[in-house]
PDB file of N, CA, C and O in Angstrom:
ATOM      1  N   MET A   1      23.209  49.584  38.850  1.00  0.00           N
ATOM      2  CA  MET A   1      23.561  50.792  38.142  1.00  0.00           C
ATOM      3  C   MET A   1      24.586  51.551  38.983  1.00  0.00           C
ATOM      4  O   MET A   1      24.368  51.784  40.171  1.00  0.00           O
ATOM      5  N   GLY A   2      25.675  51.925  38.380  1.00  0.00           N
ATOM      6  CA  GLY A   2      26.744  52.612  39.094  1.00  0.00           C
ATOM      7  C   GLY A   2      26.475  54.100  39.255  1.00  0.00           C
ATOM      8  O   GLY A   2      25.549  54.654  38.662  1.00  0.00           O
ATOM      9  N   ALA A   3      27.305  54.728  40.071  1.00  0.00           N
ATOM     10  CA  ALA A   3      27.147  56.164  40.345  1.00  0.00           C
ATOM     11  C   ALA A   3      27.281  57.012  39.083  1.00  0.00           C
ATOM     12  O   ALA A   3      26.512  57.960  38.924  1.00  0.00           O
ATOM     13  N   PRO A   4      28.223  56.723  38.173  1.00  0.00           N
ATOM     14  CA  PRO A   4      28.290  57.542  36.952  1.00  0.00           C
ATOM     15  C   PRO A   4      27.010  57.443  36.111  1.00  0.00           C
ATOM     16  O   PRO A   4      26.587  58.424  35.500  1.00  0.00           O
ATOM     17  N   ASP A   5      26.403  56.257  36.085  1.00  0.00           N
ATOM     18  CA  ASP A   5      25.154  56.095  35.337  1.00  0.00           C
ATOM     19  C   ASP A   5      24.023  56.887  35.994  1.00  0.00           C
ATOM     20  O   ASP A   5      23.233  57.545  35.317  1.00  0.00           O
ATOM     21  N   ARG A   6      23.961  56.812  37.321  1.00  0.00           N
ATOM     22  CA  ARG A   6      22.928  57.568  38.033  1.00  0.00           C
ATOM     23  C   ARG A   6      23.147  59.064  37.882  1.00  0.00           C
ATOM     24  O   ARG A   6      22.186  59.827  37.778  1.00  0.00           O
ATOM     25  N   ARG A   7      24.408  59.489  37.871  1.00  0.00           N
ATOM     26  CA  ARG A   7      24.722  60.901  37.692  1.00  0.00           C
ATOM     27  C   ARG A   7      24.272  61.385  36.319  1.00  0.00           C
ATOM     28  O   ARG A   7      23.911  62.550  36.154  1.00  0.00           O
ATOM     29  N   GLY A   8      24.294  60.490  35.335  1.00  0.00           N
ATOM     30  CA  GLY A   8      23.841  60.845  33.990  1.00  0.00           C
ATOM     31  C   GLY A   8      22.341  61.061  33.898  1.00  0.00           C
ATOM     32  O   GLY A   8      21.866  61.735  32.984  1.00  0.00           O
ATOM     33  N   LEU A   9      21.591  60.499  34.835  1.00  0.00           N
ATOM     34  CA  LEU A   9      20.143  60.672  34.850  1.00  0.00           C
ATOM     35  C   LEU A   9      19.722  62.034  35.407  1.00  0.00           C
ATOM     36  O   LEU A   9      18.571  62.439  35.244  1.00  0.00           O
ATOM     37  N   LEU A  10      20.617  62.718  36.042  1.00  0.00           N
ATOM     38  CA  LEU A  10      20.302  63.988  36.680  1.00  0.00           C
ATOM     39  C   LEU A  10      20.013  65.065  35.635  1.00  0.00           C
ATOM     40  O   LEU A  10      20.733  65.189  34.645  1.00  0.00           O
ATOM     41  N   GLN A  11      18.969  65.828  35.860  1.00  0.00           N
ATOM     42  CA  GLN A  11      18.590  66.924  34.950  1.00  0.00           C
ATOM     43  C   GLN A  11      18.702  68.236  35.700  1.00  0.00           C
ATOM     44  O   GLN A  11      17.932  68.489  36.626  1.00  0.00           O
ATOM     45  N   ARG A  12      19.642  69.067  35.315  1.00  0.00           N
ATOM     46  CA  ARG A  12      19.874  70.337  36.009  1.00  0.00           C
ATOM     47  C   ARG A  12      18.722  71.317  35.836  1.00  0.00           C
ATOM     48  O   ARG A  12      18.450  72.119  36.729  1.00  0.00           O
ATOM     49  N   ASP A  13      18.055  71.261  34.711  1.00  0.00           N
ATOM     50  CA  ASP A  13      16.992  72.234  34.444  1.00  0.00           C
ATOM     51  C   ASP A  13      15.590  71.650  34.641  1.00  0.00           C
ATOM     52  O   ASP A  13      14.639  72.075  33.985  1.00  0.00           O
ATOM     53  N   HIS A  14      15.467  70.696  35.529  1.00  0.00           N
ATOM     54  CA  HIS A  14      14.159  70.098  35.808  1.00  0.00           C
ATOM     55  C   HIS A  14      13.288  71.138  36.498  1.00  0.00           C
ATOM     56  O   HIS A  14      13.749  71.835  37.403  1.00  0.00           O
ATOM     57  N   GLU A  15      12.013  71.247  36.070  1.00  0.00           N
ATOM     58  CA  GLU A  15      11.173  72.320  36.600  1.00  0.00           C
ATOM     59  C   GLU A  15      10.662  72.060  38.015  1.00  0.00           C
ATOM     60  O   GLU A  15      10.425  73.019  38.749  1.00  0.00           O
ATOM     61  N   LYS A  16      10.485  70.814  38.425  1.00  0.00           N
ATOM     62  CA  LYS A  16       9.900  70.530  39.734  1.00  0.00           C
ATOM     63  C   LYS A  16      10.900  70.037  40.770  1.00  0.00           C
ATOM     64  O   LYS A  16      10.733  70.306  41.959  1.00  0.00           O
ATOM     65  N   LEU A  17      11.930  69.323  40.344  1.00  0.00           N
ATOM     66  CA  LEU A  17      12.895  68.754  41.291  1.00  0.00           C
ATOM     67  C   LEU A  17      14.207  69.531  41.251  1.00  0.00           C
ATOM     68  O   LEU A  17      14.792  69.740  40.189  1.00  0.00           O
ATOM     69  N   SER A  18      14.648  69.947  42.419  1.00  0.00           N
ATOM     70  CA  SER A  18      15.934  70.633  42.494  1.00  0.00           C
ATOM     71  C   SER A  18      17.067  69.621  42.331  1.00  0.00           C
ATOM     72  O   SER A  18      16.859  68.411  42.427  1.00  0.00           O
ATOM     73  N   VAL A  19      18.249  70.137  42.087  1.00  0.00           N
ATOM     74  CA  VAL A  19      19.419  69.269  41.959  1.00  0.00           C
ATOM     75  C   VAL A  19      19.654  68.540  43.284  1.00  0.00           C
ATOM     76  O   VAL A  19      20.033  67.369  43.298  1.00  0.00           O
ATOM     77  N   ARG A  20      19.431  69.232  44.374  1.00  0.00           N
ATOM     78  CA  ARG A  20      19.612  68.622  45.688  1.00  0.00           C
ATOM     79  C   ARG A  20      18.687  67.420  45.883  1.00  0.00           C
ATOM     80  O   ARG A  20      19.121  66.362  46.337  1.00  0.00           O
ATOM     81  N   ARG A  21      17.430  67.589  45.543  1.00  0.00           N
ATOM     82  CA  ARG A  21      16.455  66.505  45.713  1.00  0.00           C
ATOM     83  C   ARG A  21      16.747  65.350  44.760  1.00  0.00           C
ATOM     84  O   ARG A  21      16.612  64.187  45.141  1.00  0.00           O
ATOM     85  N   GLN A  22      17.145  65.657  43.530  1.00  0.00           N
ATOM     86  CA  GLN A  22      17.478  64.603  42.578  1.00  0.00           C
ATOM     87  C   GLN A  22      18.674  63.788  43.074  1.00  0.00           C
ATOM     88  O   GLN A  22      18.709  62.569  42.909  1.00  0.00           O
ATOM     89  N   CYS A  23      19.655  64.462  43.682  1.00  0.00           N
ATOM     90  CA  CYS A  23      20.819  63.756  44.221  1.00  0.00           C
ATOM     91  C   CYS A  23      20.401  62.828  45.359  1.00  0.00           C
ATOM     92  O   CYS A  23      20.919  61.719  45.486  1.00  0.00           O
ATOM     93  N   GLN A  24      19.463  63.289  46.184  1.00  0.00           N
ATOM     94  CA  GLN A  24      18.976  62.437  47.260  1.00  0.00           C
ATOM     95  C   GLN A  24      18.264  61.210  46.702  1.00  0.00           C
ATOM     96  O   GLN A  24      18.476  60.096  47.180  1.00  0.00           O
ATOM     97  N   LEU A  25      17.428  61.411  45.701  1.00  0.00           N
ATOM     98  CA  LEU A  25      16.665  60.300  45.136  1.00  0.00           C
ATOM     99  C   LEU A  25      17.556  59.300  44.404  1.00  0.00           C
ATOM    100  O   LEU A  25      17.304  58.095  44.431  1.00  0.00           O
ATOM    101  N   LEU A  26      18.597  59.808  43.751  1.00  0.00           N
ATOM    102  CA  LEU A  26      19.489  58.942  42.973  1.00  0.00           C
ATOM    103  C   LEU A  26      20.652  58.405  43.801  1.00  0.00           C
ATOM    104  O   LEU A  26      21.456  57.615  43.305  1.00  0.00           O
ATOM    105  N   SER A  27      20.746  58.828  45.058  1.00  0.00           N
ATOM    106  CA  SER A  27      21.860  58.437  45.943  1.00  0.00           C
ATOM    107  C   SER A  27      23.206  58.803  45.333  1.00  0.00           C
ATOM    108  O   SER A  27      24.109  57.972  45.228  1.00  0.00           O
ATOM    109  N   VAL A  28      23.317  60.058  44.936  1.00  0.00           N
ATOM    110  CA  VAL A  28      24.536  60.591  44.345  1.00  0.00           C
ATOM    111  C   VAL A  28      24.993  61.762  45.201  1.00  0.00           C
ATOM    112  O   VAL A  28      24.169  62.567  45.634  1.00  0.00           O
ATOM    113  N   ALA A  29      26.287  61.869  45.451  1.00  0.00           N
ATOM    114  CA  ALA A  29      26.817  62.995  46.215  1.00  0.00           C
ATOM    115  C   ALA A  29      26.716  64.269  45.385  1.00  0.00           C
ATOM    116  O   ALA A  29      27.063  64.288  44.204  1.00  0.00           O
ATOM    117  N   ARG A  30      26.234  65.334  46.023  1.00  0.00           N
ATOM    118  CA  ARG A  30      26.087  66.589  45.291  1.00  0.00           C
ATOM    119  C   ARG A  30      27.430  67.137  44.829  1.00  0.00           C
ATOM    120  O   ARG A  30      27.507  67.772  43.777  1.00  0.00           O
ATOM    121  N   SER A  31      28.481  66.904  45.595  1.00  0.00           N
ATOM    122  CA  SER A  31      29.794  67.415  45.217  1.00  0.00           C
ATOM    123  C   SER A  31      30.259  66.823  43.897  1.00  0.00           C
ATOM    124  O   SER A  31      30.985  67.478  43.148  1.00  0.00           O
ATOM    125  N   SER A  32      29.849  65.589  43.599  1.00  0.00           N
ATOM    126  CA  SER A  32      30.255  64.975  42.334  1.00  0.00           C
ATOM    127  C   SER A  32      29.480  65.559  41.155  1.00  0.00           C
ATOM    128  O   SER A  32      29.892  65.415  40.004  1.00  0.00           O
ATOM    129  N   VAL A  33      28.366  66.214  41.441  1.00  0.00           N
ATOM    130  CA  VAL A  33      27.566  66.827  40.377  1.00  0.00           C
ATOM    131  C   VAL A  33      28.114  68.205  40.027  1.00  0.00           C
ATOM    132  O   VAL A  33      28.200  68.571  38.855  1.00  0.00           O
ATOM    133  N   TYR A  34      28.481  68.959  41.052  1.00  0.00           N
ATOM    134  CA  TYR A  34      28.923  70.330  40.828  1.00  0.00           C
ATOM    135  C   TYR A  34      30.368  70.430  40.385  1.00  0.00           C
ATOM    136  O   TYR A  34      30.715  71.323  39.611  1.00  0.00           O
ATOM    137  N   ARG A  35      31.212  69.538  40.857  1.00  0.00           N
ATOM    138  CA  ARG A  35      32.628  69.598  40.512  1.00  0.00           C
ATOM    139  C   ARG A  35      32.944  68.537  39.482  1.00  0.00           C
ATOM    140  O   ARG A  35      32.757  67.351  39.754  1.00  0.00           O
ATOM    141  N   PRO A  36      33.422  68.926  38.298  1.00  0.00           N
ATOM    142  CA  PRO A  36      33.746  67.918  37.276  1.00  0.00           C
ATOM    143  C   PRO A  36      34.968  67.105  37.689  1.00  0.00           C
ATOM    144  O   PRO A  36      35.860  67.634  38.353  1.00  0.00           O
ATOM    145  N   PRO A  37      35.028  65.828  37.311  1.00  0.00           N
ATOM    146  CA  PRO A  37      36.180  64.996  37.671  1.00  0.00           C
ATOM    147  C   PRO A  37      37.448  65.493  36.996  1.00  0.00           C
ATOM    148  O   PRO A  37      37.418  65.978  35.865  1.00  0.00           O
ATOM    149  N   ARG A  38      38.559  65.366  37.703  1.00  0.00           N
ATOM    150  CA  ARG A  38      39.836  65.780  37.146  1.00  0.00           C
ATOM    151  C   ARG A  38      40.302  64.757  36.126  1.00  0.00           C
ATOM    152  O   ARG A  38      40.206  63.555  36.374  1.00  0.00           O
ATOM    153  N   PRO A  39      40.803  65.205  34.987  1.00  0.00           N
ATOM    154  CA  PRO A  39      41.293  64.245  33.997  1.00  0.00           C
ATOM    155  C   PRO A  39      42.553  63.545  34.500  1.00  0.00           C
ATOM    156  O   PRO A  39      43.324  64.105  35.280  1.00  0.00           O
ATOM    157  N   ALA A  40      42.742  62.333  34.047  1.00  0.00           N
ATOM    158  CA  ALA A  40      43.911  61.553  34.458  1.00  0.00           C
ATOM    159  C   ALA A  40      45.168  62.145  33.831  1.00  0.00           C
ATOM    160  O   ALA A  40      45.160  62.586  32.681  1.00  0.00           O
ATOM    161  N   ASN A  41      46.217  62.146  34.588  1.00  0.00           N
ATOM    162  CA  ASN A  41      47.503  62.648  34.145  1.00  0.00           C
ATOM    163  C   ASN A  41      48.168  61.589  33.256  1.00  0.00           C
ATOM    164  O   ASN A  41      48.017  60.392  33.498  1.00  0.00           O
ATOM    165  N   ASP A  42      48.897  62.026  32.238  1.00  0.00           N
ATOM    166  CA  ASP A  42      49.581  61.074  31.355  1.00  0.00           C
ATOM    167  C   ASP A  42      50.597  60.237  32.122  1.00  0.00           C
ATOM    168  O   ASP A  42      50.781  59.057  31.823  1.00  0.00           O
ATOM    169  N   ASN A  43      51.259  60.839  33.108  1.00  0.00           N
ATOM    170  CA  ASN A  43      52.230  60.086  33.910  1.00  0.00           C
ATOM    171  C   ASN A  43      51.530  58.999  34.711  1.00  0.00           C
ATOM    172  O   ASN A  43      52.045  57.889  34.848  1.00  0.00           O
ATOM    173  N   ASP A  44      50.347  59.324  35.241  1.00  0.00           N
ATOM    174  CA  ASP A  44      49.588  58.330  35.998  1.00  0.00           C
ATOM    175  C   ASP A  44      49.192  57.160  35.112  1.00  0.00           C
ATOM    176  O   ASP A  44      49.288  56.004  35.525  1.00  0.00           O
ATOM    177  N   LEU A  45      48.752  57.452  33.907  1.00  0.00           N
ATOM    178  CA  LEU A  45      48.341  56.384  32.997  1.00  0.00           C
ATOM    179  C   LEU A  45      49.520  55.489  32.631  1.00  0.00           C
ATOM    180  O   LEU A  45      49.375  54.271  32.533  1.00  0.00           O
ATOM    181  N   GLU A  46      50.678  56.096  32.431  1.00  0.00           N
ATOM    182  CA  GLU A  46      51.872  55.313  32.096  1.00  0.00           C
ATOM    183  C   GLU A  46      52.285  54.427  33.278  1.00  0.00           C
ATOM    184  O   GLU A  46      52.636  53.262  33.089  1.00  0.00           O
ATOM    185  N   LEU A  47      52.245  54.978  34.493  1.00  0.00           N
ATOM    186  CA  LEU A  47      52.587  54.177  35.672  1.00  0.00           C
ATOM    187  C   LEU A  47      51.585  53.046  35.880  1.00  0.00           C
ATOM    188  O   LEU A  47      51.974  51.933  36.237  1.00  0.00           O
ATOM    189  N   MET A  48      50.321  53.315  35.664  1.00  0.00           N
ATOM    190  CA  MET A  48      49.305  52.275  35.802  1.00  0.00           C
ATOM    191  C   MET A  48      49.520  51.179  34.764  1.00  0.00           C
ATOM    192  O   MET A  48      49.358  49.998  35.069  1.00  0.00           O
ATOM    193  N   ARG A  49      49.881  51.557  33.548  1.00  0.00           N
ATOM    194  CA  ARG A  49      50.133  50.568  32.502  1.00  0.00           C
ATOM    195  C   ARG A  49      51.331  49.695  32.860  1.00  0.00           C
ATOM    196  O   ARG A  49      51.287  48.474  32.710  1.00  0.00           O
ATOM    197  N   ARG A  50      52.401  50.332  33.334  1.00  0.00           N
ATOM    198  CA  ARG A  50      53.601  49.568  33.691  1.00  0.00           C
ATOM    199  C   ARG A  50      53.362  48.656  34.887  1.00  0.00           C
ATOM    200  O   ARG A  50      53.834  47.519  34.913  1.00  0.00           O
ATOM    201  N   THR A  51      52.621  49.163  35.886  1.00  0.00           N
ATOM    202  CA  THR A  51      52.291  48.348  37.060  1.00  0.00           C
ATOM    203  C   THR A  51      51.438  47.156  36.658  1.00  0.00           C
ATOM    204  O   THR A  51      51.664  46.036  37.118  1.00  0.00           O
ATOM    205  N   ASP A  52      50.462  47.400  35.801  1.00  0.00           N
ATOM    206  CA  ASP A  52      49.592  46.321  35.341  1.00  0.00           C
ATOM    207  C   ASP A  52      50.395  45.279  34.560  1.00  0.00           C
ATOM    208  O   ASP A  52      50.174  44.078  34.714  1.00  0.00           O
ATOM    209  N   HIS A  53      51.314  45.735  33.737  1.00  0.00           N
ATOM    210  CA  HIS A  53      52.142  44.814  32.945  1.00  0.00           C
ATOM    211  C   HIS A  53      52.990  43.929  33.864  1.00  0.00           C
ATOM    212  O   HIS A  53      53.100  42.723  33.648  1.00  0.00           O
ATOM    213  N   LEU A  54      53.586  44.541  34.891  1.00  0.00           N
ATOM    214  CA  LEU A  54      54.399  43.758  35.825  1.00  0.00           C
ATOM    215  C   LEU A  54      53.541  42.768  36.607  1.00  0.00           C
ATOM    216  O   LEU A  54      53.950  41.628  36.824  1.00  0.00           O
ATOM    217  N   PHE A  55      52.349  43.201  37.031  1.00  0.00           N
ATOM    218  CA  PHE A  55      51.512  42.327  37.842  1.00  0.00           C
ATOM    219  C   PHE A  55      50.937  41.174  37.026  1.00  0.00           C
ATOM    220  O   PHE A  55      50.855  40.050  37.521  1.00  0.00           O
ATOM    221  N   THR A  56      50.539  41.440  35.781  1.00  0.00           N
ATOM    222  CA  THR A  56      49.996  40.341  34.966  1.00  0.00           C
ATOM    223  C   THR A  56      51.102  39.367  34.577  1.00  0.00           C
ATOM    224  O   THR A  56      50.839  38.180  34.385  1.00  0.00           O
ATOM    225  N   GLY A  57      52.336  39.854  34.457  1.00  0.00           N
ATOM    226  CA  GLY A  57      53.456  38.972  34.155  1.00  0.00           C
ATOM    227  C   GLY A  57      53.851  38.102  35.331  1.00  0.00           C
ATOM    228  O   GLY A  57      54.368  37.000  35.148  1.00  0.00           O
ATOM    229  N   GLY A  58      53.611  38.592  36.540  1.00  0.00           N
ATOM    230  CA  GLY A  58      53.950  37.838  37.750  1.00  0.00           C
ATOM    231  C   GLY A  58      52.956  38.161  38.847  1.00  0.00           C
ATOM    232  O   GLY A  58      53.244  38.992  39.709  1.00  0.00           O
ATOM    233  N   PRO A  59      51.786  37.521  38.838  1.00  0.00           N
ATOM    234  CA  PRO A  59      50.764  37.850  39.838  1.00  0.00           C
ATOM    235  C   PRO A  59      51.153  37.505  41.270  1.00  0.00           C
ATOM    236  O   PRO A  59      50.448  37.875  42.209  1.00  0.00           O
ATOM    237  N   PHE A  60      52.244  36.814  41.441  1.00  0.00           N
ATOM    238  CA  PHE A  60      52.733  36.473  42.774  1.00  0.00           C
ATOM    239  C   PHE A  60      53.554  37.604  43.376  1.00  0.00           C
ATOM    240  O   PHE A  60      53.888  37.560  44.560  1.00  0.00           O
ATOM    241  N   LEU A  61      53.886  38.627  42.571  1.00  0.00           N
ATOM    242  CA  LEU A  61      54.682  39.746  43.068  1.00  0.00           C
ATOM    243  C   LEU A  61      53.837  40.623  43.984  1.00  0.00           C
ATOM    244  O   LEU A  61      52.662  40.867  43.709  1.00  0.00           O
ATOM    245  N   GLY A  62      54.429  41.088  45.054  1.00  0.00           N
ATOM    246  CA  GLY A  62      53.747  41.986  45.971  1.00  0.00           C
ATOM    247  C   GLY A  62      54.025  43.437  45.621  1.00  0.00           C
ATOM    248  O   GLY A  62      54.774  43.743  44.693  1.00  0.00           O
ATOM    249  N   SER A  63      53.407  44.315  46.381  1.00  0.00           N
ATOM    250  CA  SER A  63      53.547  45.741  46.103  1.00  0.00           C
ATOM    251  C   SER A  63      54.980  46.217  46.331  1.00  0.00           C
ATOM    252  O   SER A  63      55.459  47.105  45.626  1.00  0.00           O
ATOM    253  N   ARG A  64      55.660  45.634  47.308  1.00  0.00           N
ATOM    254  CA  ARG A  64      57.049  46.042  47.569  1.00  0.00           C
ATOM    255  C   ARG A  64      57.959  45.673  46.411  1.00  0.00           C
ATOM    256  O   ARG A  64      58.813  46.464  46.009  1.00  0.00           O
ATOM    257  N   ARG A  65      57.782  44.492  45.883  1.00  0.00           N
ATOM    258  CA  ARG A  65      58.629  44.045  44.773  1.00  0.00           C
ATOM    259  C   ARG A  65      58.334  44.835  43.503  1.00  0.00           C
ATOM    260  O   ARG A  65      59.256  45.212  42.779  1.00  0.00           O
ATOM    261  N   ILE A  66      57.062  45.085  43.229  1.00  0.00           N
ATOM    262  CA  ILE A  66      56.701  45.871  42.042  1.00  0.00           C
ATOM    263  C   ILE A  66      57.253  47.283  42.175  1.00  0.00           C
ATOM    264  O   ILE A  66      57.750  47.850  41.202  1.00  0.00           O
ATOM    265  N   MET A  67      57.168  47.857  43.384  1.00  0.00           N
ATOM    266  CA  MET A  67      57.725  49.184  43.619  1.00  0.00           C
ATOM    267  C   MET A  67      59.228  49.191  43.349  1.00  0.00           C
ATOM    268  O   MET A  67      59.740  50.115  42.717  1.00  0.00           O
ATOM    269  N   ALA A  68      59.934  48.166  43.823  1.00  0.00           N
ATOM    270  CA  ALA A  68      61.376  48.095  43.610  1.00  0.00           C
ATOM    271  C   ALA A  68      61.706  47.965  42.123  1.00  0.00           C
ATOM    272  O   ALA A  68      62.665  48.568  41.639  1.00  0.00           O
ATOM    273  N   MET A  69      60.919  47.187  41.413  1.00  0.00           N
ATOM    274  CA  MET A  69      61.161  47.020  39.971  1.00  0.00           C
ATOM    275  C   MET A  69      60.922  48.333  39.218  1.00  0.00           C
ATOM    276  O   MET A  69      61.675  48.675  38.306  1.00  0.00           O
ATOM    277  N   LEU A  70      59.875  49.063  39.603  1.00  0.00           N
ATOM    278  CA  LEU A  70      59.594  50.344  38.949  1.00  0.00           C
ATOM    279  C   LEU A  70      60.653  51.382  39.297  1.00  0.00           C
ATOM    280  O   LEU A  70      61.055  52.174  38.444  1.00  0.00           O
ATOM    281  N   LYS A  71      61.108  51.381  40.553  1.00  0.00           N
ATOM    282  CA  LYS A  71      62.176  52.314  40.930  1.00  0.00           C
ATOM    283  C   LYS A  71      63.460  51.988  40.191  1.00  0.00           C
ATOM    284  O   LYS A  71      64.209  52.891  39.818  1.00  0.00           O
ATOM    285  N   GLY A  72      63.721  50.702  39.976  1.00  0.00           N
ATOM    286  CA  GLY A  72      64.898  50.294  39.219  1.00  0.00           C
ATOM    287  C   GLY A  72      64.834  50.751  37.773  1.00  0.00           C
ATOM    288  O   GLY A  72      65.864  50.957  37.130  1.00  0.00           O
ATOM    289  N   ALA A  73      63.609  50.908  37.263  1.00  0.00           N
ATOM    290  CA  ALA A  73      63.426  51.379  35.886  1.00  0.00           C
ATOM    291  C   ALA A  73      63.407  52.903  35.808  1.00  0.00           C
ATOM    292  O   ALA A  73      63.246  53.471  34.728  1.00  0.00           O
ATOM    293  N   GLY A  74      63.574  53.571  36.968  1.00  0.00           N
ATOM    294  CA  GLY A  74      63.643  55.026  36.952  1.00  0.00           C
ATOM    295  C   GLY A  74      62.347  55.742  37.275  1.00  0.00           C
ATOM    296  O   GLY A  74      62.275  56.961  37.116  1.00  0.00           O
ATOM    297  N   CYS A  75      61.333  55.045  37.717  1.00  0.00           N
ATOM    298  CA  CYS A  75      60.058  55.670  38.077  1.00  0.00           C
ATOM    299  C   CYS A  75      60.090  56.089  39.540  1.00  0.00           C
ATOM    300  O   CYS A  75      60.626  55.375  40.388  1.00  0.00           O
ATOM    301  N   ARG A  76      59.512  57.247  39.828  1.00  0.00           N
ATOM    302  CA  ARG A  76      59.387  57.688  41.216  1.00  0.00           C
ATOM    303  C   ARG A  76      57.994  57.295  41.686  1.00  0.00           C
ATOM    304  O   ARG A  76      56.997  57.894  41.282  1.00  0.00           O
ATOM    305  N   ILE A  77      57.938  56.286  42.539  1.00  0.00           N
ATOM    306  CA  ILE A  77      56.660  55.764  42.994  1.00  0.00           C
ATOM    307  C   ILE A  77      56.841  55.169  44.377  1.00  0.00           C
ATOM    308  O   ILE A  77      57.913  54.659  44.703  1.00  0.00           O
ATOM    309  N   ASN A  78      55.789  55.233  45.195  1.00  0.00           N
ATOM    310  CA  ASN A  78      55.864  54.596  46.513  1.00  0.00           C
ATOM    311  C   ASN A  78      54.927  53.394  46.560  1.00  0.00           C
ATOM    312  O   ASN A  78      54.134  53.165  45.647  1.00  0.00           O
ATOM    313  N   ARG A  79      55.038  52.643  47.634  1.00  0.00           N
ATOM    314  CA  ARG A  79      54.309  51.377  47.735  1.00  0.00           C
ATOM    315  C   ARG A  79      52.790  51.585  47.809  1.00  0.00           C
ATOM    316  O   ARG A  79      52.029  50.796  47.249  1.00  0.00           O
ATOM    317  N   LYS A  80      52.358  52.624  48.486  1.00  0.00           N
ATOM    318  CA  LYS A  80      50.922  52.866  48.605  1.00  0.00           C
ATOM    319  C   LYS A  80      50.283  53.142  47.244  1.00  0.00           C
ATOM    320  O   LYS A  80      49.143  52.754  46.989  1.00  0.00           O
ATOM    321  N   ARG A  81      51.020  53.805  46.395  1.00  0.00           N
ATOM    322  CA  ARG A  81      50.488  54.074  45.058  1.00  0.00           C
ATOM    323  C   ARG A  81      50.403  52.795  44.237  1.00  0.00           C
ATOM    324  O   ARG A  81      49.459  52.609  43.470  1.00  0.00           O
ATOM    325  N   VAL A  82      51.375  51.923  44.393  1.00  0.00           N
ATOM    326  CA  VAL A  82      51.329  50.626  43.707  1.00  0.00           C
ATOM    327  C   VAL A  82      50.131  49.822  44.210  1.00  0.00           C
ATOM    328  O   VAL A  82      49.430  49.192  43.418  1.00  0.00           O
ATOM    329  N   GLN A  83      49.896  49.842  45.513  1.00  0.00           N
ATOM    330  CA  GLN A  83      48.759  49.111  46.069  1.00  0.00           C
ATOM    331  C   GLN A  83      47.440  49.651  45.539  1.00  0.00           C
ATOM    332  O   GLN A  83      46.528  48.882  45.235  1.00  0.00           O
ATOM    333  N   ARG A  84      47.336  50.963  45.429  1.00  0.00           N
ATOM    334  CA  ARG A  84      46.102  51.575  44.939  1.00  0.00           C
ATOM    335  C   ARG A  84      45.871  51.263  43.478  1.00  0.00           C
ATOM    336  O   ARG A  84      44.875  51.701  42.903  1.00  0.00           O
TER     337      ARG A  84
END
């Protein structure tokens, strides 16, 4: 069971167990409970789609080559972001 699934089991209004104790029992970070995840940016989704398209078309391409191809297409991206 992944962390998002375990986070879904958490009950904020539980009468006997505090949120802190529930996080300990479920092995979930409390910060992930209190702070909602940031939504993905449309630019990020587009870059991820383009990177995925290039990589599936040529799985032998490395991060440097994919970065160069994306920069040639007018995208501002660095190699670490392609690797991630």
